[in-house]
N, C-alpha and C positions, 0 to 999 in steps of 0.2 A: 405557618400556625400563628395569622394574626390576632393577636389579642390573651395571650395566654402568657403574659411577661409579669402580671402583679396582681395585685387586687381590681385593677382595673382590666384585669385577664376574663372575668367571668358575666360578659355584659350582660347574658338573660336573665340572671339567676331569680330577679325578683318576680319573673311568669309566675301568675296565680293561674296555668291552666294547661302547664304541660309543653306551651308552644315554645318556636323559636327553637333559641338554645339548650334549651332542656328536653326538647323531645328529638328535635332534629340534631343535634351534634353531643349526644351525651354519651356516644359509641367513641365517637374523636378524644373528647374531653377525659375519657376512662384512659384513655391511649396516652393520652400527652404526659402523665407522670411521669413513664419511663423513657422518653424518648431524650437523647444528649441534643435538646437543642437550648436555650435560653429562656423557650417558654416551660420546658420541662425542668430544666434546673429552678427556675425559680419558684415551682410549685413543689418540687421535693425541699428547696430553703423553708420556703410556709411550714413545710408538716415540721421539718426536724426541727425549726424553734419554736416550735408549739411544743412539739413532745417535752423540750428543755424547763419549759415555764411549767408543764404537767404538776399537777402535785398530788391529785386523788388517786395514787393506786391500790387496788381493789376493789375500787368505787363505782357507784353506778356514775356512767357518762353519758349524754347525750351530746350528740353531734346534731347541730340548725343547718340545713343545707346538706346534707352527707357526702352528693355527688355518687359517686363511684368507689366509698366507702373506704379508701385511702387509709383514714386512721383507724378501721378496725382492727386490722392486726398487730401493728405496735400497743396498741391499746387492749390487746388480749393477753400479750405478752408480760401487759403491769395486773394482769388478775383482773383487769376492770368488767363489768358486764354494761356492752353498749347498745344504745337507743341512736336507729339513723333516721332521719324525719328529712324529705325532700320532697316537692310537689309534683316532680317530673316522672309519672310512670315506667317510661325507661332506665332512669336513673337506679328507681326501687327495682327493678328485673335485674337491671347489674348487679346489684350490691345482693340480691337473693342466689344469681349467680355462682359466685363468690362464694357468703358466707350464709347463706339461709340453711347450712349441715348445722349451725351451731346453735347450741341452747341458749346462748349467751349473747346474741346475738339477735336484739330485735328492730325490724325496718317497717316506719310505719310511710306511706305516700298523706301529705301534711301542708301547711301551710305555718309558716313562723310567728304571722301575727295571731296564729289562733293553733295555737299547739294544745291537742289531747288527750294530754296528759296528768300526775296530780301534783297537786300542789306543793311543794318542800320537798320532792322526790329523788332527785338527783343530787350528787356530793358535786360535780363540774358538769357544765355546759359549752362546748364548742362552736364557734362559729364564725366560720374560714371562707371568705371571698363575695360573703353576701351582704352585708348590713352595707356599706357606701352605693350598693345599687337599690337598693331600696325606698320607697316614698313615705311609709309608715315605719322609720325608723327606731320611732322610740318607742311606738306599742310595742317593736318586736323584743328592744331590749327587756320591756315591762312583763313579758309573757315567757322569757328565760329566766329572767329574775327572780321570776313568780314558782315557775316549776323547781326550782335551786333549792336546796337548802341552806340554812340561815348556816352561814360563815363558809357555804361552797365556792367552788374556783367557775368565774367565768372568765374566758380567752376570745379575743375578737379579734379580727383582723382590719383593719383599713386601708385606705388608699391613700397616703401622705401626700397633702397640701404641700409640703417644702421641696418634694422631689419637681425636677424642671421634668424627668422624665415622664412621673406622671401625669404632668400638666401641659405637656405636647400632647402626650394619648388624649386626653380629655377634648382639650381646645384646638387640636390643629391636625392627628392622626384619624380619631374617630370620624371627626366631621367630613372629612378629603374619602374616607370609607364609602359614608353613605350617601355621599355627593355622587360617588362612583357606582355606585349599587344601584341608586335612582335612575342613574343616566343610562346602564346597562339594563337595568330590570324594573323599569317606569312602573308595571301592573304587580310588581312583589310589594309584600307587605314592610316596607324600611323599616322599621318599627326606631324612632333616635334615642332607643334607651341606651345607644353606646355615649352620648353627653351627656345623658342626666347622671349618671354615674358620679356622683358627690365626693369631693377629696376634704379631707379631716386632717387637723394639727391635730396633734398629740396630743395639745391642750383642751382643742374641741370636742377630742374624740371622750377624754379623760373626764370632761362636766358633762358628755351626755350622762355618761354610767353614771357618775357622782348622783344627776339630777332623778336618778331610776332608781337611787337604791344600792350602790355599789362603791367598795372603794376601791379605788386603783393604788396596786402596788408595783407596778412594774409597766414598763413600755419598750420595746425593744423593736431596732428595724430592722428588716430582711429584703433580699433581693438591693445592692446595690446595682445600680447601673446606672453610665451615661452617654449609652451610644443613642439616640431617639430614634423611634422609627420612621421611616423603613429601612434606616442602615443597618439597625439590628436583627430582622430577617435575610437584608441582602448580602451579608457577611456572619454565617451562624456560627463557623466554628471561633473566630476572631474573638464573637461578643464572646462566647460562654467561656475563652480561656480568661479575658478582663473581666467577666461576671464573677469567676471563680477566684480570682487574684483579690478584687475589690473586697468580696466575703469575707474573705481570709485577712483581711487585715481592718474589718470592723473595727470599734471600740464598744460596742454593745448600746452604744444610745441612738436611738434614734436620729435623723441627721438630713441632710439635703440631699443625699446619694441613695440614700434608701426609696424605693419604689412604695413599699409597704410598713406600715405599723402594726404591729401587735402591742395591745392592752393586758395585760392580768389583772383581773379584781375578784371582791369578795364581798359577797352578802352581805350587807352590812344588819348583823344581828340584833336584837331587839333587848329593851333594861339591859342590864348588865354587861351584856356582852359586847352590844351597840357602844355602849362608854368605854369599854376596855378598849377595842378595833379602834376606837377615836385614838385614843391615846398611842397604843402600840403604832398606829399609821402617819 
């Protein structure tokens, strides 16, 4: 299961046409959450940490790059109304198969950089495993904040620049994978998107949100891993055991062991609310 171990793991989420991973690998990605592998564990831990940060029960929630709609069920249990946005027709089809009968679940095929939904409509916006693979991440964050209400919550995950695991994936493992694909399948469309994914420090990610009009409240690391690829895939049982032990011992702060970082921020309100938020923050 190459590529499912962190925010470095959604290699083609930036596609704007439903090609590649979004189209061909949608079913595989949907199954990954349930697998007892390091990759499945990483996805479940990301979901768990995001839900721990979530603070808008009963609200309208937009999941940008919703994938197979893994956030729907836990958010429905919190009495939320769910909107899922994804550029992949197959992903949306999977979502509708799972949750299309629910009246408080709305699924939209669309681009993160051009969200066709009203201003200040949502109480919370989530974006998991998407932003660091985009070229236009500033535009995407601006769009997410546009549809978010003042004082609304935005939760975004990033690949951690401090993590040797994430750096190995980007600079060693993925280039080797692309080279092998080109040698074995020279006529195939070997998109170098795997190496284009950007790594962020917690400060860089926080600055990006602040420049767009959000105030970061918390930064949390997830998926603590030390075994580089392909060792993590050659020894999945041992890697999974180690990942669980490291996660249990985490201190709640992003550090070099965390392959991913989750930022929780609030859309700055205008006028008096903005002044109040700056004092509180």
